C-alpha positions in Angstrom: 0.0 0.0 -0.1 1.4 3.5 -0.9 2.0 5.8 1.9 -0.4 8.3 0.2 -3.4 5.8 0.7 -5.5 6.9 3.7 -5.8 4.3 6.4 -8.9 2.0 6.2 -9.0 2.7 2.1 -8.0 0.2 -0.4 -9.3 -1.4 -3.4 -10.3 1.1 -6.1 -9.5 3.9 -3.7 -5.8 2.7 -3.3 -3.0 4.8 -4.5 -0.7 3.1 -6.2 1.3 5.9 -7.8 1.8 9.8 -7.7 -1.7 10.5 -8.8 -4.6 11.6 -6.3 -8.3 10.1 -6.6 -10.4 12.9 -8.4 -13.7 13.5 -6.4 -16.1 14.7 -9.0 -19.9 15.3 -8.2 -22.0 12.9 -9.8 -23.0 13.6 -13.3 -26.9 13.4 -12.6 -27.0 16.5 -10.4 -25.5 18.5 -13.2 -28.0 17.3 -15.5 -30.7 18.6 -13.1 -29.2 21.8 -12.6 -29.2 22.4 -16.5 -32.7 21.2 -16.7 -34.0 23.5 -14.1 -32.3 26.5 -15.6 -33.8 25.6 -19.2 -37.2 25.2 -17.6 -37.0 28.8 -15.9 -36.1 30.2 -19.5 -38.8 28.3 -21.2 -41.4 29.4 -18.8 -39.9 33.3 -19.3 -40.3 33.1 -22.8 -43.7 31.8 -22.8 -44.8 34.4 -20.4 -43.4 37.1 -22.7 -45.1 35.8 -25.8 -48.3 35.7 -23.8 -48.0 39.3 -23.2 -47.3 40.2 -26.5 -50.2 38.3 -28.0 -52.6 40.1 -25.5 -51.3 43.4 -26.7 -52.0 42.4 -30.4 -55.6 41.4 -29.8 -56.6 44.0 -27.6 -55.2 47.0 -29.8 -57.9 46.4 -32.3 -60.8 46.1 -29.8 -61.2 50.0 -29.4 -59.7 49.9 -25.7 -57.3 52.6 -25.0 -54.0 51.8 -23.1 -52.9 54.0 -20.6 -49.4 55.9 -21.0 -47.5 57.7 -18.7 -45.0 60.4 -19.1 -41.6 60.4 -17.9 -42.8 61.7 -14.4 -45.0 58.6 -14.1 -48.3 60.7 -14.9 -50.8 60.1 -17.4 -50.3 62.6 -20.4 -53.1 65.4 -20.7 -54.8 64.6 -23.8 -57.1 67.3 -23.9 -56.8 69.9 -26.6 -55.7 73.4 -25.6 -58.2 76.3 -25.8 -56.6 77.5 -28.9 -56.7 74.2 -30.5 -60.3 73.4 -29.4 -61.8 76.7 -30.6 -62.2 77.2 -34.2 -62.7 80.9 -35.2 -65.4 81.7 -37.7 -64.7 84.9 -39.3 -67.2 87.0 -41.8 -66.3 87.0 -45.5 -65.1 90.0 -46.9 -68.7 90.5 -48.6 -70.1 90.6 -45.2 -67.8 93.7 -44.3 -68.8 97.4 -45.2 -65.7 99.4 -45.3 -65.4 103.2 -45.4 -62.1 104.4 -46.9 -60.6 107.8 -45.5 -57.4 109.4 -46.6 -55.5 111.1 -43.5 -52.0 111.8 -45.6 -51.5 114.6 -47.7 -51.4 112.4 -50.8 -54.3 112.9 -53.2 -56.3 110.2 -54.2 -55.2 107.6 -51.8 -58.5 106.7 -50.6 -59.8 106.0 -53.9 -57.4 103.7 -55.1 -57.3 101.6 -51.7 -61.2 101.3 -52.1 -60.8 100.0 -55.4 -58.6 97.2 -54.4 -60.7 96.4 -51.4 -63.6 95.9 -53.8 -61.6 93.9 -55.9 -61.0 91.6 -53.0 -64.7 91.2 -52.1 -65.4 94.0 -49.6 -68.4 96.2 -49.6 -67.2 99.9 -49.9 -69.3 102.7 -48.4 -67.8 106.3 -48.1 -64.7 107.4 -49.8 -63.0 110.5 -49.0 -60.8 112.7 -46.9 -60.6 111.7 -42.9 -62.4 114.0 -40.6 -60.4 116.7 -38.8 -60.1 114.8 -35.9 -57.7 112.2 -37.6 -56.6 114.1 -40.8 -52.8 114.2 -41.1 -52.7 113.1 -37.4 -52.2 109.1 -38.0 -48.3 108.6 -38.0 -48.8 104.7 -38.6 -49.8 102.7 -41.5 -53.5 103.4 -40.5 -56.5 103.0 -37.8 -59.4 100.5 -37.8 -62.4 102.2 -36.5 -65.7 100.8 -35.8 -68.1 99.5 -32.7 -66.6 97.1 -30.0 -68.4 94.2 -31.7 -66.0 94.4 -34.7 -63.1 93.4 -32.8 -63.0 89.9 -33.4 -64.8 89.7 -36.7 -64.3 92.6 -39.2 -61.3 94.0 -37.8 -59.7 90.8 -38.0 -60.4 90.3 -41.8 -59.6 93.9 -42.9 -56.5 94.1 -40.7 -55.0 91.2 -42.7 -55.3 93.4 -45.7 -53.3 96.0 -43.9 -50.3 95.3 -41.8 -49.5 97.6 -38.7 -53.3 99.1 -38.7 -54.3 99.8 -35.2 -57.7 99.2 -34.1 -60.0 101.8 -32.1 -63.6 101.5 -30.9 -66.5 104.4 -31.1 -70.0 104.6 -30.3 -71.5 103.7 -33.5 -74.2 101.2 -33.5 -73.9 100.2 -37.3 -71.6 97.2 -38.4 -69.6 99.1 -41.0 -65.8 99.8 -40.2 -63.7 102.8 -41.2 -60.1 102.5 -42.7 -58.1 105.6 -42.0 -55.0 105.5 -43.9 -52.1 107.1 -42.3 -49.0 108.8 -43.3 -46.7 105.8 -43.2 -49.4 103.8 -45.6 -48.0 102.7 -48.8 -49.9 100.0 -50.2 -52.2 97.1 -48.9 -50.5 93.7 -48.2 -50.2 91.2 -51.1 -53.5 89.5 -51.4 -51.8 86.1 -51.1 -50.5 86.9 -48.0 -53.5 88.2 -46.6 -55.5 85.2 -47.4 -52.5 83.1 -45.9 -52.8 85.3 -42.8 -56.6 84.6 -42.6 -56.3 80.8 -43.2 -53.6 80.6 -40.4 -56.4 82.1 -38.0 -59.3 79.9 -39.1 -57.3 76.8 -38.8 -57.3 74.5 -35.9 -54.0 73.1 -34.8 -53.8 70.6 -32.1 -51.4 71.2 -29.3 -48.5 68.6 -29.1 -48.7 66.3 -26.0 -48.0 62.8 -25.1 -49.6 59.6 -26.7 -53.2 58.9 -25.7 
């Protein structure tokens, strides 16, 4: 018996050379561990696939899934007041305009009135501005009318003339006055005026989170 052989051990455990016996765990334990890991992975894949199928089939049933923002709150899907309200403006044919020249240049009221008529406006009085405004308007012009004209006629007429300032008086009629100031050169290009009005009457949803 070799001196390396522990006392009481012999037979197949007897060490006869310089090699030590290798104590390996039984192979059937390794198989059990590998089988358990494979089972856990398989269950995980089955669960993930089930969730995906549920999402696919519930996406078409009209139900809405709740989404959250980065802060964990549900996004506000309500449109803002500017997006919800569609502004209705009168047509040029519904607006009667009186054109007055408050500048030293002769004939300016007539040429401006003719151009407004081509754009569909109804023309009323045309002539020189009253003494209270004559040669006293340094800007491009003034829009003068009843308070009710602020959100309608003034908007449409103002698109034809950039820089015109609105003012109100005590009149009860729906007509409005366009008083041309000393800085007036010409009306806005009609395409630009139409584009401005289209922007004012188009509803644009406010960007928000997915709903």
